[in-house]
C-alpha positions in Angstrom: -3.0 23.0 -5.8 -0.3 25.0 -4.0 2.8 23.6 -2.4 2.4 25.8 0.7 -0.7 23.9 1.5 0.3 20.6 0.2 3.3 20.5 2.5 1.1 21.1 5.6 2.9 20.3 8.9 -0.4 19.9 10.8 -0.7 16.5 12.3 -3.9 14.4 12.4 -4.1 14.7 16.2 -4.1 18.5 16.0 -7.6 18.5 14.5 -9.0 17.1 17.6 -6.6 18.0 20.4 -4.8 21.3 21.2 -1.3 20.9 19.6 1.7 20.9 21.9 4.8 22.9 21.3 7.7 20.7 20.4 11.1 21.9 21.3 14.7 20.6 21.2 14.5 18.6 18.1 16.2 19.6 14.9 14.4 17.2 12.5 11.8 18.6 10.2 8.1 17.3 10.9 8.5 15.3 7.6 11.7 13.7 8.8 9.7 12.8 12.0 7.1 11.0 10.0 9.7 8.9 8.3 11.4 8.0 11.7 7.9 7.1 13.2 7.4 4.8 10.2 10.8 3.2 10.2 10.6 2.3 14.0 6.9 1.1 13.8 5.8 -2.5 14.3 3.9 -2.8 10.9 7.1 -1.9 9.1 9.1 -4.7 10.9 6.4 -7.1 10.2 7.0 -6.8 6.4 10.2 -8.8 6.7 7.9 -11.9 6.9 5.3 -10.8 4.2 5.6 -12.0 0.7 6.6 -9.8 -2.2 6.1 -12.5 -4.8 7.1 -15.8 -3.2 5.4 -16.5 0.2 7.4 -18.3 3.0 10.5 -18.0 1.0 13.6 -19.7 2.5 16.0 -18.0 0.2 17.3 -14.9 1.9 18.3 -13.1 -1.3 14.7 -13.1 -2.6 12.8 -10.0 -1.7 10.2 -9.8 1.1 7.7 -7.0 1.3 10.1 -5.1 3.5 13.1 -5.1 1.1 10.7 -4.2 -1.7 9.4 -1.2 0.3 12.8 0.0 1.1 13.8 -0.1 -2.5 10.6 1.9 -3.4 11.4 4.3 -0.7 14.9 4.9 -2.0 13.9 5.3 -5.5 11.0 7.5 -4.6 13.3 9.7 -2.5 15.8 10.0 -5.4 13.1 10.9 -7.9 11.7 13.5 -5.5 15.1 15.1 -4.8 15.6 15.7 -8.6 12.0 17.0 -9.0 12.2 19.1 -5.8 15.5 20.7 -7.1 13.8 21.4 -10.5 10.9 23.1 -8.8 13.2 25.1 -6.6 15.9 26.1 -9.1 14.3 26.1 -12.4 10.5 26.6 -11.8 11.2 28.7 -8.7 7.9 27.8 -7.1 9.2 26.4 -3.9 12.0 27.0 -1.4 15.0 24.8 -0.5 13.1 23.7 2.8 10.1 22.7 0.7 12.2 20.8 -1.8 13.6 18.7 1.2 10.1 18.2 2.5 8.9 16.7 -0.8 12.0 14.3 -0.6 11.2 13.2 2.9 7.5 12.7 2.2 8.2 10.6 -0.9 10.6 8.4 1.2 8.0 7.9 3.9 5.2 7.1 1.4 7.4 4.6 -0.5 8.2 2.9 2.9 4.7 2.5 4.0 2.9 2.0 0.7 2.3 -1.7 1.3 1.8 -1.7 5.1 -1.9 -2.6 4.9 -1.3 -5.7 2.7 -2.5 -8.8 4.4 -0.3 -12.0 4.6 0.5 -13.7 1.3 0.3 -10.4 -0.7 -2.5 -9.9 -3.3 -3.7 -13.4 -2.9 -4.5 -12.5 0.7 -6.5 -9.4 -0.3 -8.5 -11.6 -2.8 -9.1 -14.2 -0.1 -10.6 -11.6 2.4 -12.8 -10.2 -0.2 -13.9 -13.7 -1.2 -14.7 -14.6 2.4 -17.1 -11.7 2.5 -18.6 -12.6 -1.0 -19.3 -16.1 0.3 -21.0 -14.8 3.4 -23.1 -12.5 1.2 -24.2 -15.2 -1.1 -24.9 -17.6 1.8 -27.2 -15.1 3.3 -29.0 -14.5 0.2 -29.8 -18.3 -0.1 -31.1 -18.2 3.5 -33.1 -15.0 2.6 -31.5 -12.9 5.4 -28.8 -10.3 5.4 -25.3 -10.7 6.5 -24.9 -7.0 6.6 -26.7 -6.1 9.7 -26.1 -2.4 9.7 -29.5 -1.5 11.2 -30.9 2.0 10.7 -27.5 3.6 10.3 -28.1 6.8 8.1 -24.8 6.7 6.1 -24.4 5.0 2.7 -25.0 1.3 3.4 -23.7 0.4 0.0 -20.3 1.9 1.0 -20.2 -0.1 4.2 -20.8 -3.3 2.4 -18.4 -2.7 -0.5 -15.7 -1.8 1.8 -15.4 -5.5 2.5 -16.5 -6.9 -0.8 -13.8 -4.9 -2.6 -11.3 -5.1 0.3 -8.1 -3.2 -0.6 -4.7 -3.1 1.1 -4.1 0.6 0.2 -7.1 1.6 2.2 -6.0 -0.6 5.0 -2.7 1.3 5.0 -4.5 4.5 5.7 -6.4 2.9 8.6 -3.2 1.5 10.0 -1.1 4.6 10.1 -4.1 6.8 11.2 -5.7 4.6 13.9 -4.4 1.0 14.4 -0.7 1.6 15.3 -1.2 2.9 18.8 1.8 4.8 20.3 0.4 7.1 23.1 -3.1 7.6 21.9 -5.7 6.5 19.3 -4.3 8.7 16.3 -2.0 6.1 14.9 1.3 7.2 13.9 -0.1 10.8 13.8 1.5 11.8 10.7 1.5 15.3 9.1 -1.3 16.2 6.7 1.4 16.5 4.0 2.4 12.9 4.4 -1.1 11.6 4.9 -2.3 13.4 1.7 0.6 11.8 -0.4 -0.2 8.3 1.0 -3.6 8.3 -0.6 -2.8 6.3 -3.8 -6.5 6.0 -4.7 -9.1 8.7 -4.0 -12.5 7.0 -4.3 -14.6 5.4 -1.6 -15.6 1.9 -2.3 -19.0 2.6 -3.8 -17.6 5.3 -6.1 -15.0 3.2 -7.9 -14.6 4.1 -11.6 -12.4 1.9 -13.8 -12.1 4.7 -16.4 -10.1 6.9 -14.1 -6.8 5.3 -12.8 -7.0 7.1 -9.4 -10.4 5.7 -8.9 -10.1 2.2 -9.9 -9.6 0.7 -6.5 -10.8 1.5 -3.0 -9.0 4.6 -1.7 -10.3 4.6 2.0 -12.9 3.0 4.1 -15.9 4.6 5.6 -14.1 4.5 9.0 -11.4 6.9 7.8 -13.7 9.1 5.7 -13.6 12.0 8.4 -9.7 11.9 8.5 -9.6 12.0 4.6 -12.0 15.0 4.5 -9.9 16.8 6.9 -6.5 16.1 5.2 -8.0 17.0 1.9 -9.3 20.4 3.2 -6.0 21.1 4.9 -3.8 20.3 2.0 -6.1 21.7 -0.7 -6.2 18.6 -3.0 -9.9 18.3 -3.0 -10.7 15.0 -4.7 -7.5 15.0 -6.7 -4.3 13.2 -6.1 -1.3 14.7 -4.3 1.6 15.3 -6.8 3.9 13.3 -4.7 1.6 10.4 -4.9 2.4 10.2 -8.6 6.1 10.0 -7.9 5.8 7.2 -5.2 3.4 5.3 -7.6 5.9 5.5 -10.4 8.7 4.4 -8.2 6.6 1.3 -7.1 5.8 0.4 -10.8 9.4 0.8 -11.9 10.9 -1.3 -9.0 8.4 -4.1 -8.7 8.2 -4.8 -12.5 11.9 -5.1 -12.8 13.1 -6.7 -9.5 10.4 -9.3 -9.5 12.0 -10.7 -12.7 15.4 -10.8 -11.0 13.8 -12.8 -8.1 12.2 -15.1 -10.7 15.6 -15.8 -12.3 17.0 -16.4 -8.7 14.2 -18.9 -8.0 14.9 -20.6 -11.3 11.3 -20.1 -12.7 12.8 -18.6 -15.8 16.3 -18.4 -17.3 18.0 -15.2 -18.4 18.2 -16.1 -22.1 14.4 -16.9 -22.3 13.6 -13.8 -20.3 15.6 -11.6 -22.6 13.9 -13.1 -25.6 10.5 -12.6 -24.1 11.1 -9.0 -23.1 12.2 -8.2 -26.7 8.9 -9.9 -27.9 6.8 -8.1 -25.4 8.3 -4.7 -26.3 7.1 -5.1 -29.8 8.6 -2.3 -32.0 9.8 0.0 -29.1 13.0 -1.8 -27.9 15.5 1.1 -27.9 15.6 1.5 -24.1 15.4 -2.2 -23.6 18.4 -3.0 -25.9 20.4 -0.2 -24.2 19.8 -1.8 -20.8 20.7 -5.2 -22.2 24.0 -3.9 -23.7 25.0 -2.0 -20.5 24.3 -5.1 -18.4 26.4 -7.4 -20.6 29.3 -5.0 -20.5 29.0 -4.7 -16.6 29.1 -8.6 -16.1 32.0 -8.8 -18.5 34.0 -5.8 -17.1 36.4 -7.9 -15.2 38.0 -10.6 -17.4 39.0 -12.5 -14.2 35.5 -13.0 -13.2 33.7 -15.7 -15.1 30.1 -16.3 -14.7 28.7 -19.7 -15.7 25.3 -21.4 -15.7 22.8 -20.0 -13.2 25.4 -17.6 -11.7 25.6 -16.0 -15.2 21.7 -15.7 -15.3 21.6 -14.1 -12.0 24.5 -11.6 -12.7 22.7 -10.5 -15.9 19.4 -10.2 -14.1 20.9 -8.0 -11.4 22.8 -5.9 -13.9 19.7 -5.4 -16.0 17.8 -4.4 -13.0 20.3 -1.7 -12.2 20.1 -0.1 -15.7 16.4 -0.7 -16.2 15.5 1.1 -13.1 17.9 3.9 -13.8 16.7 4.6 -17.3 13.1 4.4 -16.2 13.5 6.8 -13.3 14.9 9.6 -15.5 12.2 9.0 -18.2 9.5 9.3 -15.6 11.0 12.5 -14.2 10.9 14.0 -17.5 7.2 13.1 -17.8 6.4 14.6 -14.4 8.0 17.9 -15.8 6.0 17.7 -18.9 2.7 17.1 -17.1 3.4 19.4 -14.2 0.7 21.9 -15.1 -2.0 19.2 -15.4 -0.8 17.4 -12.2 -1.1 20.6 -10.1 -4.6 21.5 -11.5 -5.8 18.0 -10.8 -6.3 17.2 -14.4 -3.8 14.4 -14.9 -5.5 11.0 -14.7 -2.9 8.6 -16.0 0.2 6.9 -14.6 3.5 8.7 -15.2 5.3 5.6 -16.6 2.7 5.1 -19.2 3.3 8.6 -20.7 7.1 8.2 -20.5 9.6 6.8 -22.8 10.0 3.9 -20.4 6.4 2.7 -21.0 7.4 -0.1 -23.3 10.2 -1.4 -21.1 8.0 -1.4 -17.9 5.0 -3.0 -19.7 7.2 -5.8 -21.1 8.6 -6.4 -17.6 5.1 -6.5 -16.1 3.9 -9.0 -18.9 6.9 -11.2 -18.3 6.2 -11.2 -14.6 2.6 -12.2 -15.1 3.3 -15.0 -17.6 6.4 -16.5 -15.9 6.9 -15.4 -12.4 3.6 -14.8 -10.6 2.1 -17.9 -12.1 4.9 -20.3 -11.1 3.7 -23.5 -9.8 5.0 -23.0 -6.3 3.3 -19.7 -6.1 0.0 -21.1 -7.2 0.3 -23.9 -4.5 1.0 -21.4 -1.9 -1.8 -19.1 -3.0 -4.2 -22.0 -2.7 -2.9 -22.7 0.8 -3.1 -19.0 1.6 -6.7 -18.9 0.7 -7.6 -21.8 3.1 -5.5 -20.3 5.9 -7.2 -16.9 5.7 -10.7 -18.2 5.2 -10.3 -20.6 8.3 -8.8 -17.9 10.4 -11.7 -15.5 9.5 -14.2 -18.2 10.3 -12.7 -18.6 13.7 -12.3 -15.1 14.7 -15.6 -14.0 13.4 -17.1 -16.3 16.1 -15.5 -14.2 18.8 -15.8 -10.7 17.1 -19.4 -10.9 15.9 -21.1 -11.4 19.3 -21.8 -8.7 21.9 -19.7 -9.0 25.2 -22.6 -10.4 27.3 -23.7 -12.9 24.6 -20.3 -14.7 24.0 -19.9 -18.2 25.1 -16.8 -19.2 26.9 -15.0 -20.3 23.8 -16.1 -17.3 21.9 -14.6 -15.0 24.8 -11.3 -17.1 24.4 -11.3 -16.5 20.7 -11.9 -12.7 21.2 -9.1 -12.6 23.8 -6.6 -14.0 21.2 -6.9 -10.8 18.9 -4.3 -8.2 19.4 -4.9 -5.8 22.3 -4.3 -2.8 19.9 -7.1 -3.9 17.6 -9.5 -4.7 20.3 -8.9 -1.3 21.9 -9.7 0.5 18.6 -12.7 -1.8 18.2 -14.2 -1.1 21.6 -13.6 2.6 21.4 -15.3 2.7 18.0 -18.4 0.8 19.5 -18.7 2.7 22.8 -17.7 6.3 22.1 -18.7 8.8 19.3 -16.0 10.1 16.9 -13.9 13.0 18.2 -15.4 16.4 17.5 -13.7 19.3 15.8 -14.9 22.3 13.7 -14.6 20.1 10.7 -16.4 17.1 12.1 -19.5 19.2 12.9 -20.0 19.7 9.3 -19.4 16.0 8.8 -22.1 15.1 11.4 -24.5 17.5 9.8 -24.1 16.0 6.4 -24.1 12.2 7.4 -26.2 12.1 10.5 -23.6 10.7 12.9 -20.0 9.6 12.8 -20.2 6.4 15.0 -20.2 3.5 12.7 -22.6 0.5 13.0 -21.5 -2.1 15.5 -21.6 -4.9 12.9 -19.3 -2.9 10.7 -16.9 -2.5 13.4 -16.9 -6.3 14.1 -16.0 -7.0 10.5 -13.1 -4.5 10.6 -11.8 -6.1 13.9 -11.4 -9.4 12.0 -9.8 -7.8 8.9 -7.5 -5.6 11.1 -6.2 -8.7 12.9 -5.8 -10.8 9.8 -4.0 -8.0 7.9 -1.6 -7.5 10.7 -0.4 -11.1 10.6 2.9 -12.1 8.9 2.9 -15.1 6.6 4.6 -17.3 9.1 2.4 -16.2 12.1 -0.8 -16.9 10.0 0.4 -20.4 9.1 1.5 -21.2 12.6 -1.7 -19.9 14.2 -3.8 -21.8 11.6 -2.0 -25.1 12.5 -2.5 -24.5 16.3 -6.2 -23.8 15.9 -7.1 -26.5 13.4 -4.8 -29.3 14.7 -2.3 -29.0 12.0 
């Protein structure tokens, strides 16, 4: 891979429509990508989507928005240091390109969770489970739920797009199609940003648990053409973009540490117990962890006039630990990026940066503590059960309106259909009634796959998942109450 190609300024729309000259704007194209994201509706919605605790009344506990802003900040800082190294030490990029890497990392950190449905990962699992139930029910009745007709593409992929539903793939769909500004090209990001947004690289029927970058669905069949175009333009092929590793590491570092801080704030675990468990989970490699504990204690005792007691002492230590744990981990991961740079650029690096860094023991200990004490907290489990019911009921209801052709809908099915967001219905109707846009690349795509227009039934399924994923936690609960009489 080469940075000149990786940092392509070409936008998604430019593949299909003659690009217009843009004048009178001093921002770089990658700065514009960040600005488009920060002002977009999906980013605003994240303020009411759970990071760990759904429907959380405590303002100090993180939402998906505050988490994404933190990841964006850490990713930007990491990219700034790495960009400076590439410019001044490696001398493989220019100053302008170093700034582009920083801007792309900030944007990808901001949008990395945009496609997540309400209630976080529990929402993802609920959507996949709904399709699994439909699949099993259809087998019992000896008829298929997956009515894809004689569509020539890979029918297994069309089916597994839903059976293995993934928020990361939904993010790509959202930014490339669903967030309509003036046309149907989504936020119309540059290829450089779109490429770095692809956390996973496999389509749903090519998942490979042995390769980290292929362990989850990277994109849906509906976005395959865009992925092909972006890969060709940036020169990544079927490898990850180097910036993707930076953003993924930032996410790993941030959520593993700050979710523990939120757990302490919620009172699901006390600081002393957490400290003891982190030491236990770190096994023999506790050097970095002990250093963070020591610095955190020094910080909280810096001013003798400030005395923390009880829960306030726990929260102060958790917050101070978060500061140093993130700082230590960031620099460890940056060093690993430098060490693995050659393999990353050749597409031969298939691991996570933090796992090969000196911060591995610290981050893994934090993740294990999160799994054992925070994510499984009773209030979380109760809300996850509620979330499953809410999502399943809403999908049942909206499937009634989405699965029928316009002339075949009853009055109530028409009313259900009309409740779905205008944006999503516009994308759905266009996908049904018009062939995909043509370009010099899509002709090759057509020749190899028969046609680009997706089966009507597949589009119906996406209409429902698009609408559900666009909901906030509160909106989903409120709508559910209204439609099911509370």
